[in-house]
C-alpha beads as a LAMMPS data file, in Angstrom:
LAMMPS data file: protein, C-alpha beads

480 atoms
479 bonds

1 atom types
1 bond types

-500.0 500.0 xlo xhi
-500.0 500.0 ylo yhi
-500.0 500.0 zlo zhi

Masses

1 110.0

Atoms # bond

1 1 1 -152.226 6.783 114.366
2 1 1 -150.038 7.197 111.367
3 1 1 -147.373 5.707 113.596
4 1 1 -149.237 2.496 114.376
5 1 1 -149.380 2.510 110.515
6 1 1 -145.641 2.583 110.282
7 1 1 -145.004 -0.056 112.776
8 1 1 -147.637 -2.189 111.149
9 1 1 -146.312 -1.304 107.404
10 1 1 -142.684 -2.302 109.144
11 1 1 -143.482 -5.569 110.954
12 1 1 -145.630 -6.574 107.682
13 1 1 -142.090 -6.150 105.940
14 1 1 -139.896 -7.893 108.473
15 1 1 -142.336 -11.136 108.086
16 1 1 -142.102 -10.799 104.133
17 1 1 -138.247 -11.192 104.497
18 1 1 -138.088 -13.616 107.365
19 1 1 -140.289 -15.878 105.291
20 1 1 -138.648 -15.306 102.207
21 1 1 -135.053 -16.005 103.770
22 1 1 -136.617 -18.955 105.682
23 1 1 -137.668 -20.525 101.808
24 1 1 -134.574 -19.408 100.465
25 1 1 -132.671 -21.766 103.124
26 1 1 -134.724 -24.815 102.751
27 1 1 -136.223 -24.797 99.158
28 1 1 -134.577 -26.001 95.926
29 1 1 -137.834 -27.001 93.924
30 1 1 -137.367 -30.768 94.523
31 1 1 -140.463 -33.055 95.084
32 1 1 -140.634 -32.998 99.012
33 1 1 -142.810 -35.766 101.107
34 1 1 -146.021 -33.614 101.305
35 1 1 -145.367 -31.563 98.171
36 1 1 -144.471 -32.394 94.312
37 1 1 -141.747 -30.470 92.469
38 1 1 -144.206 -28.214 90.212
39 1 1 -145.798 -26.875 93.356
40 1 1 -142.716 -25.720 95.080
41 1 1 -141.238 -24.042 91.899
42 1 1 -144.406 -22.056 91.354
43 1 1 -144.451 -21.031 95.079
44 1 1 -140.947 -20.055 95.412
45 1 1 -141.028 -18.299 92.201
46 1 1 -144.041 -16.298 93.336
47 1 1 -142.207 -15.635 96.014
48 1 1 -139.352 -14.251 94.756
49 1 1 -141.160 -12.211 92.071
50 1 1 -143.013 -10.955 95.172
51 1 1 -140.113 -9.588 97.011
52 1 1 -138.259 -8.384 94.198
53 1 1 -140.635 -6.454 93.313
54 1 1 -141.588 -4.965 96.937
55 1 1 -137.797 -5.133 97.990
56 1 1 -135.316 -5.012 95.691
57 1 1 -132.299 -3.646 97.653
58 1 1 -132.592 -6.499 100.531
59 1 1 -133.871 -8.941 98.105
60 1 1 -130.192 -8.430 96.508
61 1 1 -128.629 -8.696 99.854
62 1 1 -130.182 -11.827 100.513
63 1 1 -127.654 -13.064 98.371
64 1 1 -125.264 -12.533 101.501
65 1 1 -127.184 -14.058 104.228
66 1 1 -126.098 -17.992 103.596
67 1 1 -129.018 -18.930 101.202
68 1 1 -128.558 -22.100 99.330
69 1 1 -127.032 -22.260 95.943
70 1 1 -130.553 -22.734 94.240
71 1 1 -131.873 -19.745 95.350
72 1 1 -129.146 -17.654 94.756
73 1 1 -129.042 -18.604 91.071
74 1 1 -132.460 -17.572 90.950
75 1 1 -131.769 -14.360 92.648
76 1 1 -128.907 -13.051 90.136
77 1 1 -131.334 -14.019 87.115
78 1 1 -134.070 -12.283 88.264
79 1 1 -132.046 -9.235 88.807
80 1 1 -130.207 -9.228 86.017
81 1 1 -133.660 -9.495 83.969
82 1 1 -134.876 -6.676 85.520
83 1 1 -131.819 -4.418 85.796
84 1 1 -133.925 -1.222 84.535
85 1 1 -135.587 -0.837 87.799
86 1 1 -132.508 -0.613 89.591
87 1 1 -131.968 2.812 91.528
88 1 1 -128.955 4.421 90.372
89 1 1 -127.472 4.625 94.076
90 1 1 -127.753 1.234 94.362
91 1 1 -126.276 -0.273 90.932
92 1 1 -122.552 -0.653 92.488
93 1 1 -123.527 -2.770 95.255
94 1 1 -126.347 -4.380 93.438
95 1 1 -123.432 -5.344 90.507
96 1 1 -120.809 -6.087 93.020
97 1 1 -123.072 -8.615 94.836
98 1 1 -123.988 -10.165 91.508
99 1 1 -120.602 -11.105 90.479
100 1 1 -119.056 -12.282 94.217
101 1 1 -122.320 -14.225 93.767
102 1 1 -121.917 -16.020 90.697
103 1 1 -118.058 -16.623 91.612
104 1 1 -119.088 -18.512 94.601
105 1 1 -121.136 -20.916 92.944
106 1 1 -119.937 -23.985 92.036
107 1 1 -118.853 -24.388 88.461
108 1 1 -121.804 -26.484 86.986
109 1 1 -124.262 -24.147 88.924
110 1 1 -122.468 -20.689 87.737
111 1 1 -122.705 -21.922 83.919
112 1 1 -126.291 -23.159 84.189
113 1 1 -127.011 -19.688 85.518
114 1 1 -124.794 -18.059 82.619
115 1 1 -126.495 -20.759 80.050
116 1 1 -130.202 -19.405 81.588
117 1 1 -128.981 -15.987 80.798
118 1 1 -129.091 -16.753 77.029
119 1 1 -132.161 -19.017 77.184
120 1 1 -134.369 -16.304 78.664
121 1 1 -132.988 -13.813 76.070
122 1 1 -131.502 -11.368 79.051
123 1 1 -129.177 -9.254 76.775
124 1 1 -127.852 -6.228 78.149
125 1 1 -124.295 -4.663 78.659
126 1 1 -124.462 -5.606 82.523
127 1 1 -124.732 -9.183 81.546
128 1 1 -122.063 -9.522 78.918
129 1 1 -119.565 -7.485 81.309
130 1 1 -120.385 -10.208 84.305
131 1 1 -120.285 -13.507 81.678
132 1 1 -116.667 -11.769 80.154
133 1 1 -115.344 -10.978 83.989
134 1 1 -116.423 -14.710 85.209
135 1 1 -114.472 -16.130 82.173
136 1 1 -111.423 -14.157 82.599
137 1 1 -111.080 -14.679 86.714
138 1 1 -111.508 -18.651 85.541
139 1 1 -109.351 -18.843 83.144
140 1 1 -106.955 -21.196 84.790
141 1 1 -109.846 -23.515 84.623
142 1 1 -111.369 -22.460 81.717
143 1 1 -109.489 -25.713 79.770
144 1 1 -111.373 -27.956 82.044
145 1 1 -114.954 -26.085 81.787
146 1 1 -114.817 -26.015 78.564
147 1 1 -114.617 -29.896 78.737
148 1 1 -116.695 -30.727 81.252
149 1 1 -119.397 -28.130 80.144
150 1 1 -118.861 -27.931 76.703
151 1 1 -122.561 -27.351 75.414
152 1 1 -123.282 -24.523 77.983
153 1 1 -119.762 -22.708 77.103
154 1 1 -120.032 -22.607 73.625
155 1 1 -123.688 -21.457 73.505
156 1 1 -122.300 -18.843 76.272
157 1 1 -119.866 -17.784 74.056
158 1 1 -121.766 -17.513 71.031
159 1 1 -124.579 -15.550 72.709
160 1 1 -122.049 -12.721 73.874
161 1 1 -119.378 -12.795 70.975
162 1 1 -116.739 -13.659 73.072
163 1 1 -113.266 -14.587 72.011
164 1 1 -111.891 -17.053 73.629
165 1 1 -108.087 -17.890 74.371
166 1 1 -105.898 -20.824 73.207
167 1 1 -107.470 -23.672 71.679
168 1 1 -110.936 -23.296 73.389
169 1 1 -112.688 -21.849 70.825
170 1 1 -111.248 -24.503 68.304
171 1 1 -112.411 -27.321 70.365
172 1 1 -115.637 -25.939 70.912
173 1 1 -116.936 -25.550 67.492
174 1 1 -115.243 -28.677 66.446
175 1 1 -112.650 -27.017 64.222
176 1 1 -110.573 -29.716 65.637
177 1 1 -106.820 -29.828 64.060
178 1 1 -104.889 -33.469 63.891
179 1 1 -103.375 -32.855 67.444
180 1 1 -104.060 -30.353 69.975
181 1 1 -101.330 -28.520 71.973
182 1 1 -103.810 -29.037 75.050
183 1 1 -103.406 -31.710 77.019
184 1 1 -107.170 -32.009 78.017
185 1 1 -108.413 -31.414 74.641
186 1 1 -106.238 -33.969 72.850
187 1 1 -107.333 -36.343 75.470
188 1 1 -110.953 -35.700 74.443
189 1 1 -110.330 -35.770 70.702
190 1 1 -108.786 -39.135 71.118
191 1 1 -111.508 -40.521 73.421
192 1 1 -114.059 -39.640 70.846
193 1 1 -112.744 -42.095 68.648
194 1 1 -111.049 -44.592 71.085
195 1 1 -112.566 -46.593 74.176
196 1 1 -109.182 -46.768 76.130
197 1 1 -108.679 -42.889 76.071
198 1 1 -112.042 -42.622 77.975
199 1 1 -110.548 -43.052 81.043
200 1 1 -108.459 -40.420 81.631
201 1 1 -110.741 -37.778 81.224
202 1 1 -113.152 -36.450 83.987
203 1 1 -115.867 -38.945 85.102
204 1 1 -119.063 -36.602 83.647
205 1 1 -117.550 -36.409 80.583
206 1 1 -115.943 -39.615 80.206
207 1 1 -119.881 -41.296 81.203
208 1 1 -120.994 -39.453 77.810
209 1 1 -118.745 -41.190 75.569
210 1 1 -118.866 -44.419 77.452
211 1 1 -122.823 -44.252 76.190
212 1 1 -121.475 -43.286 72.951
213 1 1 -118.935 -46.254 72.400
214 1 1 -121.616 -48.716 74.645
215 1 1 -119.255 -49.601 77.288
216 1 1 -120.666 -51.870 79.916
217 1 1 -121.936 -49.841 83.084
218 1 1 -119.980 -52.435 85.830
219 1 1 -116.509 -51.947 83.303
220 1 1 -116.716 -48.477 82.865
221 1 1 -117.077 -47.822 86.570
222 1 1 -114.764 -50.093 87.714
223 1 1 -111.896 -48.149 85.682
224 1 1 -113.107 -44.422 86.070
225 1 1 -113.216 -44.593 90.070
226 1 1 -110.088 -42.993 89.749
227 1 1 -110.867 -39.795 87.519
228 1 1 -114.088 -39.356 90.082
229 1 1 -114.666 -36.799 92.680
230 1 1 -115.459 -37.872 96.380
231 1 1 -119.021 -36.346 95.551
232 1 1 -119.480 -38.457 92.633
233 1 1 -118.733 -41.227 94.033
234 1 1 -121.151 -40.667 97.213
235 1 1 -124.002 -39.746 94.393
236 1 1 -123.298 -42.596 92.489
237 1 1 -123.197 -45.471 95.611
238 1 1 -126.412 -43.683 96.907
239 1 1 -127.920 -43.821 93.364
240 1 1 -126.545 -47.874 93.214
241 1 1 -127.345 -48.768 96.984
242 1 1 -128.973 -52.391 95.727
243 1 1 -126.210 -53.062 93.365
244 1 1 -123.857 -55.090 95.182
245 1 1 -121.256 -54.942 92.405
246 1 1 -120.561 -51.367 92.777
247 1 1 -116.831 -51.711 93.846
248 1 1 -116.627 -47.652 94.325
249 1 1 -114.588 -46.955 97.426
250 1 1 -115.039 -42.980 98.807
251 1 1 -112.901 -41.089 100.725
252 1 1 -114.956 -40.802 103.642
253 1 1 -112.531 -37.648 105.710
254 1 1 -113.387 -35.546 102.723
255 1 1 -117.316 -35.854 102.614
256 1 1 -119.010 -33.070 103.907
257 1 1 -121.218 -33.843 107.092
258 1 1 -124.753 -33.985 105.161
259 1 1 -123.759 -35.922 102.232
260 1 1 -121.850 -38.334 104.591
261 1 1 -124.951 -38.743 106.605
262 1 1 -127.313 -39.363 103.466
263 1 1 -124.035 -42.241 102.301
264 1 1 -124.450 -43.987 105.641
265 1 1 -128.263 -43.834 105.268
266 1 1 -128.045 -45.248 102.023
267 1 1 -126.199 -48.408 103.248
268 1 1 -128.083 -51.586 104.877
269 1 1 -128.603 -51.701 108.509
270 1 1 -125.994 -54.603 108.067
271 1 1 -123.396 -52.775 106.337
272 1 1 -123.731 -49.976 108.951
273 1 1 -123.006 -52.176 111.603
274 1 1 -120.363 -53.784 110.057
275 1 1 -118.474 -50.795 109.467
276 1 1 -119.882 -48.937 112.520
277 1 1 -116.464 -47.789 114.082
278 1 1 -115.511 -46.526 110.661
279 1 1 -118.636 -44.833 109.789
280 1 1 -119.161 -43.123 113.171
281 1 1 -115.134 -41.596 113.241
282 1 1 -115.808 -40.111 109.646
283 1 1 -119.293 -38.641 110.846
284 1 1 -117.459 -37.225 114.085
285 1 1 -114.390 -35.689 111.502
286 1 1 -116.852 -34.317 109.342
287 1 1 -118.481 -32.470 111.885
288 1 1 -115.378 -31.060 113.347
289 1 1 -114.199 -29.887 109.598
290 1 1 -117.572 -27.937 109.318
291 1 1 -117.041 -26.619 112.519
292 1 1 -113.791 -25.547 111.544
293 1 1 -114.845 -23.440 108.752
294 1 1 -118.072 -21.781 110.752
295 1 1 -117.364 -22.172 114.127
296 1 1 -120.091 -22.840 116.711
297 1 1 -119.442 -23.302 120.297
298 1 1 -122.541 -23.899 122.491
299 1 1 -123.151 -25.026 126.539
300 1 1 -125.740 -27.585 127.188
301 1 1 -127.999 -28.473 124.241
302 1 1 -130.568 -31.033 123.853
303 1 1 -131.773 -32.172 120.513
304 1 1 -135.150 -33.674 119.448
305 1 1 -134.944 -35.182 116.107
306 1 1 -137.856 -36.320 113.786
307 1 1 -136.923 -39.987 112.436
308 1 1 -140.671 -40.598 111.703
309 1 1 -141.909 -42.145 108.137
310 1 1 -141.913 -38.583 106.725
311 1 1 -138.741 -37.880 107.081
312 1 1 -137.689 -40.694 104.524
313 1 1 -138.573 -37.779 101.864
314 1 1 -139.250 -37.961 98.171
315 1 1 -137.868 -39.690 95.111
316 1 1 -135.826 -36.426 94.151
317 1 1 -134.760 -36.424 97.982
318 1 1 -134.254 -39.395 99.069
319 1 1 -133.929 -39.764 102.978
320 1 1 -132.828 -36.110 102.996
321 1 1 -134.674 -35.087 106.189
322 1 1 -133.490 -37.818 107.881
323 1 1 -129.760 -37.217 106.812
324 1 1 -130.228 -33.720 107.863
325 1 1 -131.249 -34.664 111.642
326 1 1 -128.510 -37.453 111.817
327 1 1 -125.934 -34.480 110.551
328 1 1 -127.247 -32.204 112.783
329 1 1 -126.705 -34.705 115.599
330 1 1 -123.134 -35.098 115.065
331 1 1 -122.534 -31.780 114.566
332 1 1 -124.149 -30.538 117.585
333 1 1 -122.415 -33.317 119.575
334 1 1 -119.205 -31.643 118.661
335 1 1 -120.452 -27.784 119.030
336 1 1 -121.264 -28.755 122.308
337 1 1 -119.843 -29.042 125.949
338 1 1 -123.086 -30.971 127.429
339 1 1 -125.196 -32.584 124.867
340 1 1 -128.148 -35.019 124.528
341 1 1 -130.426 -36.187 121.710
342 1 1 -134.205 -37.145 121.559
343 1 1 -135.474 -39.131 118.618
344 1 1 -139.225 -39.512 117.787
345 1 1 -138.701 -43.157 118.240
346 1 1 -136.452 -45.354 120.290
347 1 1 -133.183 -45.038 118.736
348 1 1 -130.570 -46.544 120.320
349 1 1 -127.731 -45.550 117.961
350 1 1 -128.189 -42.759 115.391
351 1 1 -126.039 -44.646 113.025
352 1 1 -128.779 -47.256 112.855
353 1 1 -131.660 -44.799 112.450
354 1 1 -134.368 -45.365 110.291
355 1 1 -137.590 -43.450 108.788
356 1 1 -140.522 -45.302 110.651
357 1 1 -143.583 -44.564 112.596
358 1 1 -145.959 -41.479 113.248
359 1 1 -144.553 -38.430 114.136
360 1 1 -144.589 -37.804 117.899
361 1 1 -142.578 -34.090 118.970
362 1 1 -144.112 -33.980 122.392
363 1 1 -143.124 -36.896 123.906
364 1 1 -139.281 -36.115 123.148
365 1 1 -139.806 -32.580 123.846
366 1 1 -140.826 -33.020 127.212
367 1 1 -137.221 -35.389 127.983
368 1 1 -135.574 -32.879 126.128
369 1 1 -136.716 -29.816 127.978
370 1 1 -136.666 -32.162 131.682
371 1 1 -132.529 -31.887 131.020
372 1 1 -132.749 -28.209 131.927
373 1 1 -130.815 -27.222 128.773
374 1 1 -129.197 -24.031 127.763
375 1 1 -130.839 -24.647 124.117
376 1 1 -133.346 -26.927 122.489
377 1 1 -133.137 -27.566 118.828
378 1 1 -135.744 -29.355 116.994
379 1 1 -135.509 -30.790 113.725
380 1 1 -138.679 -31.888 111.925
381 1 1 -140.523 -31.165 109.010
382 1 1 -143.188 -29.632 111.282
383 1 1 -146.011 -32.002 110.489
384 1 1 -146.935 -33.407 113.846
385 1 1 -150.019 -36.280 114.367
386 1 1 -149.477 -38.304 117.114
387 1 1 -151.360 -36.304 118.901
388 1 1 -151.535 -33.564 116.218
389 1 1 -150.291 -30.550 117.832
390 1 1 -149.299 -31.966 121.107
391 1 1 -145.801 -30.363 120.561
392 1 1 -147.346 -26.977 120.132
393 1 1 -149.183 -27.576 123.136
394 1 1 -146.058 -28.385 125.076
395 1 1 -144.592 -25.607 123.973
396 1 1 -147.432 -22.644 124.726
397 1 1 -147.574 -23.941 128.414
398 1 1 -143.900 -24.359 128.919
399 1 1 -143.438 -20.728 127.391
400 1 1 -146.257 -19.493 129.251
401 1 1 -146.368 -20.867 132.518
402 1 1 -142.847 -22.627 133.165
403 1 1 -140.014 -20.919 131.742
404 1 1 -139.549 -18.322 129.006
405 1 1 -135.825 -18.182 129.518
406 1 1 -134.781 -21.344 127.708
407 1 1 -133.823 -21.191 123.934
408 1 1 -136.140 -23.383 121.661
409 1 1 -135.655 -23.512 117.874
410 1 1 -137.362 -25.549 115.379
411 1 1 -135.053 -26.085 112.022
412 1 1 -137.412 -27.553 109.207
413 1 1 -135.528 -29.090 106.178
414 1 1 -138.788 -28.987 104.273
415 1 1 -140.652 -26.205 102.258
416 1 1 -144.159 -25.491 102.499
417 1 1 -145.409 -24.433 99.197
418 1 1 -149.031 -23.923 100.212
419 1 1 -148.309 -21.241 102.169
420 1 1 -144.502 -20.069 100.899
421 1 1 -142.824 -21.187 104.011
422 1 1 -141.584 -23.949 106.220
423 1 1 -144.296 -25.539 108.375
424 1 1 -144.251 -24.343 111.938
425 1 1 -144.675 -26.479 115.295
426 1 1 -145.648 -23.359 117.028
427 1 1 -146.370 -19.589 117.384
428 1 1 -144.392 -20.058 120.478
429 1 1 -140.982 -20.470 119.222
430 1 1 -139.416 -19.228 116.150
431 1 1 -139.072 -21.481 113.033
432 1 1 -136.251 -21.655 110.316
433 1 1 -135.042 -23.176 107.086
434 1 1 -131.806 -25.811 107.025
435 1 1 -131.256 -27.617 103.816
436 1 1 -127.936 -28.719 105.268
437 1 1 -126.290 -29.049 108.701
438 1 1 -123.711 -27.019 107.818
439 1 1 -125.881 -24.373 107.545
440 1 1 -126.420 -24.366 111.054
441 1 1 -124.326 -21.430 112.539
442 1 1 -126.000 -19.377 109.946
443 1 1 -129.273 -20.261 110.867
444 1 1 -129.063 -19.861 114.519
445 1 1 -127.694 -16.576 113.456
446 1 1 -131.117 -15.761 111.649
447 1 1 -133.371 -17.248 114.418
448 1 1 -133.127 -13.768 116.132
449 1 1 -135.350 -12.252 113.449
450 1 1 -137.848 -15.440 113.020
451 1 1 -139.102 -14.844 116.783
452 1 1 -140.987 -11.809 115.991
453 1 1 -138.811 -9.861 118.530
454 1 1 -136.376 -7.985 116.150
455 1 1 -137.613 -5.016 114.294
456 1 1 -137.021 -4.312 110.552
457 1 1 -134.173 -2.272 110.970
458 1 1 -132.578 -4.783 113.045
459 1 1 -132.912 -7.329 110.187
460 1 1 -131.932 -4.466 107.855
461 1 1 -128.821 -3.852 109.722
462 1 1 -127.886 -7.684 109.753
463 1 1 -128.019 -8.092 106.192
464 1 1 -125.690 -5.146 105.531
465 1 1 -123.397 -6.354 107.768
466 1 1 -123.282 -9.754 105.789
467 1 1 -123.320 -7.756 102.822
468 1 1 -119.872 -6.324 103.864
469 1 1 -118.560 -9.585 105.203
470 1 1 -119.354 -11.144 102.039
471 1 1 -117.738 -8.633 99.462
472 1 1 -114.764 -8.314 101.908
473 1 1 -114.117 -12.259 101.610
474 1 1 -114.488 -11.739 97.934
475 1 1 -112.206 -9.087 97.341
476 1 1 -109.587 -10.690 99.493
477 1 1 -109.807 -14.085 97.511
478 1 1 -109.877 -12.288 94.226
479 1 1 -107.037 -10.038 95.328
480 1 1 -109.137 -6.872 94.648

Bonds

1 1 1 2
2 1 2 3
3 1 3 4
4 1 4 5
5 1 5 6
6 1 6 7
7 1 7 8
8 1 8 9
9 1 9 10
10 1 10 11
11 1 11 12
12 1 12 13
13 1 13 14
14 1 14 15
15 1 15 16
16 1 16 17
17 1 17 18
18 1 18 19
19 1 19 20
20 1 20 21
21 1 21 22
22 1 22 23
23 1 23 24
24 1 24 25
25 1 25 26
26 1 26 27
27 1 27 28
28 1 28 29
29 1 29 30
30 1 30 31
31 1 31 32
32 1 32 33
33 1 33 34
34 1 34 35
35 1 35 36
36 1 36 37
37 1 37 38
38 1 38 39
39 1 39 40
40 1 40 41
41 1 41 42
42 1 42 43
43 1 43 44
44 1 44 45
45 1 45 46
46 1 46 47
47 1 47 48
48 1 48 49
49 1 49 50
50 1 50 51
51 1 51 52
52 1 52 53
53 1 53 54
54 1 54 55
55 1 55 56
56 1 56 57
57 1 57 58
58 1 58 59
59 1 59 60
60 1 60 61
61 1 61 62
62 1 62 63
63 1 63 64
64 1 64 65
65 1 65 66
66 1 66 67
67 1 67 68
68 1 68 69
69 1 69 70
70 1 70 71
71 1 71 72
72 1 72 73
73 1 73 74
74 1 74 75
75 1 75 76
76 1 76 77
77 1 77 78
78 1 78 79
79 1 79 80
80 1 80 81
81 1 81 82
82 1 82 83
83 1 83 84
84 1 84 85
85 1 85 86
86 1 86 87
87 1 87 88
88 1 88 89
89 1 89 90
90 1 90 91
91 1 91 92
92 1 92 93
93 1 93 94
94 1 94 95
95 1 95 96
96 1 96 97
97 1 97 98
98 1 98 99
99 1 99 100
100 1 100 101
101 1 101 102
102 1 102 103
103 1 103 104
104 1 104 105
105 1 105 106
106 1 106 107
107 1 107 108
108 1 108 109
109 1 109 110
110 1 110 111
111 1 111 112
112 1 112 113
113 1 113 114
114 1 114 115
115 1 115 116
116 1 116 117
117 1 117 118
118 1 118 119
119 1 119 120
120 1 120 121
121 1 121 122
122 1 122 123
123 1 123 124
124 1 124 125
125 1 125 126
126 1 126 127
127 1 127 128
128 1 128 129
129 1 129 130
130 1 130 131
131 1 131 132
132 1 132 133
133 1 133 134
134 1 134 135
135 1 135 136
136 1 136 137
137 1 137 138
138 1 138 139
139 1 139 140
140 1 140 141
141 1 141 142
142 1 142 143
143 1 143 144
144 1 144 145
145 1 145 146
146 1 146 147
147 1 147 148
148 1 148 149
149 1 149 150
150 1 150 151
151 1 151 152
152 1 152 153
153 1 153 154
154 1 154 155
155 1 155 156
156 1 156 157
157 1 157 158
158 1 158 159
159 1 159 160
160 1 160 161
161 1 161 162
162 1 162 163
163 1 163 164
164 1 164 165
165 1 165 166
166 1 166 167
167 1 167 168
168 1 168 169
169 1 169 170
170 1 170 171
171 1 171 172
172 1 172 173
173 1 173 174
174 1 174 175
175 1 175 176
176 1 176 177
177 1 177 178
178 1 178 179
179 1 179 180
180 1 180 181
181 1 181 182
182 1 182 183
183 1 183 184
184 1 184 185
185 1 185 186
186 1 186 187
187 1 187 188
188 1 188 189
189 1 189 190
190 1 190 191
191 1 191 192
192 1 192 193
193 1 193 194
194 1 194 195
195 1 195 196
196 1 196 197
197 1 197 198
198 1 198 199
199 1 199 200
200 1 200 201
201 1 201 202
202 1 202 203
203 1 203 204
204 1 204 205
205 1 205 206
206 1 206 207
207 1 207 208
208 1 208 209
209 1 209 210
210 1 210 211
211 1 211 212
212 1 212 213
213 1 213 214
214 1 214 215
215 1 215 216
216 1 216 217
217 1 217 218
218 1 218 219
219 1 219 220
220 1 220 221
221 1 221 222
222 1 222 223
223 1 223 224
224 1 224 225
225 1 225 226
226 1 226 227
227 1 227 228
228 1 228 229
229 1 229 230
230 1 230 231
231 1 231 232
232 1 232 233
233 1 233 234
234 1 234 235
235 1 235 236
236 1 236 237
237 1 237 238
238 1 238 239
239 1 239 240
240 1 240 241
241 1 241 242
242 1 242 243
243 1 243 244
244 1 244 245
245 1 245 246
246 1 246 247
247 1 247 248
248 1 248 249
249 1 249 250
250 1 250 251
251 1 251 252
252 1 252 253
253 1 253 254
254 1 254 255
255 1 255 256
256 1 256 257
257 1 257 258
258 1 258 259
259 1 259 260
260 1 260 261
261 1 261 262
262 1 262 263
263 1 263 264
264 1 264 265
265 1 265 266
266 1 266 267
267 1 267 268
268 1 268 269
269 1 269 270
270 1 270 271
271 1 271 272
272 1 272 273
273 1 273 274
274 1 274 275
275 1 275 276
276 1 276 277
277 1 277 278
278 1 278 279
279 1 279 280
280 1 280 281
281 1 281 282
282 1 282 283
283 1 283 284
284 1 284 285
285 1 285 286
286 1 286 287
287 1 287 288
288 1 288 289
289 1 289 290
290 1 290 291
291 1 291 292
292 1 292 293
293 1 293 294
294 1 294 295
295 1 295 296
296 1 296 297
297 1 297 298
298 1 298 299
299 1 299 300
300 1 300 301
301 1 301 302
302 1 302 303
303 1 303 304
304 1 304 305
305 1 305 306
306 1 306 307
307 1 307 308
308 1 308 309
309 1 309 310
310 1 310 311
311 1 311 312
312 1 312 313
313 1 313 314
314 1 314 315
315 1 315 316
316 1 316 317
317 1 317 318
318 1 318 319
319 1 319 320
320 1 320 321
321 1 321 322
322 1 322 323
323 1 323 324
324 1 324 325
325 1 325 326
326 1 326 327
327 1 327 328
328 1 328 329
329 1 329 330
330 1 330 331
331 1 331 332
332 1 332 333
333 1 333 334
334 1 334 335
335 1 335 336
336 1 336 337
337 1 337 338
338 1 338 339
339 1 339 340
340 1 340 341
341 1 341 342
342 1 342 343
343 1 343 344
344 1 344 345
345 1 345 346
346 1 346 347
347 1 347 348
348 1 348 349
349 1 349 350
350 1 350 351
351 1 351 352
352 1 352 353
353 1 353 354
354 1 354 355
355 1 355 356
356 1 356 357
357 1 357 358
358 1 358 359
359 1 359 360
360 1 360 361
361 1 361 362
362 1 362 363
363 1 363 364
364 1 364 365
365 1 365 366
366 1 366 367
367 1 367 368
368 1 368 369
369 1 369 370
370 1 370 371
371 1 371 372
372 1 372 373
373 1 373 374
374 1 374 375
375 1 375 376
376 1 376 377
377 1 377 378
378 1 378 379
379 1 379 380
380 1 380 381
381 1 381 382
382 1 382 383
383 1 383 384
384 1 384 385
385 1 385 386
386 1 386 387
387 1 387 388
388 1 388 389
389 1 389 390
390 1 390 391
391 1 391 392
392 1 392 393
393 1 393 394
394 1 394 395
395 1 395 396
396 1 396 397
397 1 397 398
398 1 398 399
399 1 399 400
400 1 400 401
401 1 401 402
402 1 402 403
403 1 403 404
404 1 404 405
405 1 405 406
406 1 406 407
407 1 407 408
408 1 408 409
409 1 409 410
410 1 410 411
411 1 411 412
412 1 412 413
413 1 413 414
414 1 414 415
415 1 415 416
416 1 416 417
417 1 417 418
418 1 418 419
419 1 419 420
420 1 420 421
421 1 421 422
422 1 422 423
423 1 423 424
424 1 424 425
425 1 425 426
426 1 426 427
427 1 427 428
428 1 428 429
429 1 429 430
430 1 430 431
431 1 431 432
432 1 432 433
433 1 433 434
434 1 434 435
435 1 435 436
436 1 436 437
437 1 437 438
438 1 438 439
439 1 439 440
440 1 440 441
441 1 441 442
442 1 442 443
443 1 443 444
444 1 444 445
445 1 445 446
446 1 446 447
447 1 447 448
448 1 448 449
449 1 449 450
450 1 450 451
451 1 451 452
452 1 452 453
453 1 453 454
454 1 454 455
455 1 455 456
456 1 456 457
457 1 457 458
458 1 458 459
459 1 459 460
460 1 460 461
461 1 461 462
462 1 462 463
463 1 463 464
464 1 464 465
465 1 465 466
466 1 466 467
467 1 467 468
468 1 468 469
469 1 469 470
470 1 470 471
471 1 471 472
472 1 472 473
473 1 473 474
474 1 474 475
475 1 475 476
476 1 476 477
477 1 477 478
478 1 478 479
479 1 479 480
């Protein structure tokens, strides 16, 4: 009896952790096609608090599991806010994971985390040490960050009583001399008073000053292009997709595969047709670059890709599910020795795909299974309506009566706020969250725990190994 109770408890713990990691792989608290942003954030915040309260060590180790930046930030903040509850034997590992994760975040997210520490009034010795160490480790970039994130850096320095090096303090607190020795500070000082000096500043800094000087948008974008990063250009073109006056040019070779797929989908069908060779080559090159960073080699693969109307996403995440599907298509095509793709509607050319129609997963799934692949990857939000539960029935029959050996995985880019998970197609196959196609190698490694066959011990070991690898990479990069 006691043994049965222990097994049941471990099963519940494993299911809780799998559900949480799935949420952290897919959800960013933004509006989805079926859920509003408020519901997403409320559901995810509850899930964070539940896992933190019941499984603090494993909650901490999730930082190394390849989850998205939004959830990494939330974990860091919640751990720092509840430091009094940590066990002494776990304190060193938790501190190391927080520091490594904070340093691995993009600068804008890292500074936002440090700013949130101040806003939430998390004020203890550990947070001050982590903030001080972050600034010390990024000393070479501090001048740039002081300009680009000046309000955040100023608030953080004040909150932590930090002594800032060089002219950083004078710049942030407007104790401006007649001339700065630091060239970037001097450029900002000039741009504050002169329009012409704006165009030597980073785009996000110059944008605010352009508004201050009331510079027309078209003129500003035309002259500031040289200062824009590739991500900024892609984001700007997506937001101005109907503005034919925009002349921004993007270096497609340097754009990550998911962002590149979203950029392609933001173009009109005519533009995609006219630039077909260029865009296809760029997507293939980006897929190879992603596989170079996270190697993945598969044999015979079939994909079922959802391009129904719900893949159009939301106002906050426009076309994101379809963009992930397109990126996954090119990524798996590059990673596979033998590859075939099956879309939910007729798609003769993946680059011209559009979100339309009802969601019929069953038909392309039958076609994919008929190719006798080693693995079938289904990319869908899980909401099937043509017919309802059609794919679920196909999978049940196939698993129980035809061939249980073929590996089938459902990847879902959309978090379902109602039940704190990603919508599953069928209990017969594992479902995992996938926000970016680049995360597919991580997701395939995690999928073994989503099918219910592995134990809590297996999952704990997996997370422990990921922590060791994560911290080893951090120490290698920082020479410690």
